[in-house]
N, CA, C and O of each residue as an XYZ file, in Angstrom:
116
protein
N      85.305    -27.105     -5.097
C      85.207    -25.679     -4.465
C      85.828    -24.828     -5.037
O      85.197    -23.783     -5.192
N      87.058    -24.849     -5.512
C      87.696    -23.663     -6.204
C      87.163    -24.044     -7.824
O      86.783    -23.027     -8.403
N      87.094    -24.908     -8.396
C      86.661    -24.909     -9.447
C      85.635    -24.872    -10.174
O      85.662    -24.723    -11.396
N      83.954    -25.096     -9.020
C      83.357    -24.635     -9.224
C      83.004    -22.681     -8.910
O      82.121    -22.073     -9.515
N      83.721    -22.185     -8.096
C      83.291    -20.228     -8.387
C      84.316    -20.450     -9.781
O      83.719    -20.660    -10.836
N      85.340    -20.423     -9.806
C      85.761    -20.357    -10.865
C      84.860    -20.487    -12.209
O      85.034    -19.803    -13.218
N      84.063    -21.287    -12.078
C      82.818    -21.305    -13.046
C      81.829    -20.571    -12.926
O      81.148    -20.174    -13.871
N      81.591    -20.240    -11.419
C      80.832    -19.465    -11.118
C      80.556    -18.105    -11.818
O      79.689    -17.593    -12.526
N      81.916    -17.745    -11.169
C      82.446    -16.042    -11.683
C      82.792    -15.698    -13.611
O      82.776    -14.730    -14.371
N      83.052    -17.042    -13.668
C      83.048    -17.048    -15.211
C      82.040    -17.026    -16.118
O      82.092    -16.372    -17.160
N      80.543    -18.135    -15.567
C      79.413    -17.570    -15.897
C      78.534    -15.901    -16.117
O      78.065    -15.317    -17.094
N      78.663    -15.536    -14.383
C      78.133    -14.344    -14.404
C      79.142    -13.441    -15.479
O      78.520    -12.772    -16.304
N      80.458    -13.378    -15.528
C      81.654    -12.215    -16.245
C      80.682    -12.228    -17.703
O      80.238    -11.154    -18.109
N      80.330    -13.768    -18.601
C      79.927    -14.169    -19.797
C      78.894    -13.730    -19.718
O      78.449    -13.461    -20.834
N      77.938    -13.398    -18.564
C      76.831    -13.199    -18.857
C      76.488    -11.679    -18.761
O      75.572    -11.054    -19.294
N      77.175    -11.393    -18.187
C      77.107     -9.621    -17.944
C      78.183     -8.505    -19.682
O      78.158     -7.326    -20.037
N      78.988     -9.866    -20.261
C      79.366     -9.274    -21.206
C      78.577     -9.611    -22.155
O      78.481     -8.705    -22.983
N      77.926    -10.585    -22.415
C      76.577    -10.728    -23.613
C      75.818     -9.597    -23.389
O      75.365     -8.920    -24.312
N      75.629     -9.317    -22.062
C      74.415     -8.134    -21.915
C      74.511     -6.856    -22.199
O      73.514     -6.275    -22.629
N      75.649     -6.213    -22.027
C      76.221     -5.579    -22.265
C      76.525     -5.435    -23.857
O      76.801     -4.317    -24.291
N      76.490     -6.279    -24.514
C      76.524     -6.045    -26.484
C      75.661     -6.286    -26.705
O      75.600     -5.942    -27.885
N      74.326     -6.878    -26.341
C      72.943     -6.836    -26.594
C      71.907     -5.579    -26.292
O      70.826     -5.202    -26.743
N      72.964     -5.083    -25.141
C      71.916     -3.208    -24.263
C      72.826     -2.238    -25.720
O      72.740     -1.092    -26.163
N      73.408     -3.100    -25.956
C      74.839     -1.065    -27.042
C      74.039     -1.957    -28.376
O      73.359     -1.034    -28.824
N      73.761     -2.986    -29.133
C      73.693     -3.332    -30.256
C      71.927     -2.991    -30.638
O      71.422     -2.662    -31.712
N      71.047     -3.315    -28.764
C      69.930     -2.897    -29.222
C      69.618     -1.026    -29.114
O      68.649     -0.531    -29.690
N      70.744     -0.065    -28.180
C      70.296      1.578    -28.026
C      70.760      1.662    -30.221
O      70.011      2.279    -30.980
N      71.711      1.116    -30.602
C      72.287      1.391    -31.800
C      70.612      1.235    -32.995
O      69.948      1.746    -33.897
N      70.705      0.521    -32.388
C      69.362      0.395    -33.740
C      68.079      1.865    -33.584
O      67.139      1.949    -34.374
């Protein structure tokens, strides 16, 4: 359970991180 929860949090963090980079790159163009 704890391991699964950690995976979910990691996935959300990674998605947020990628979204931030994509948005930054999009605005710089």
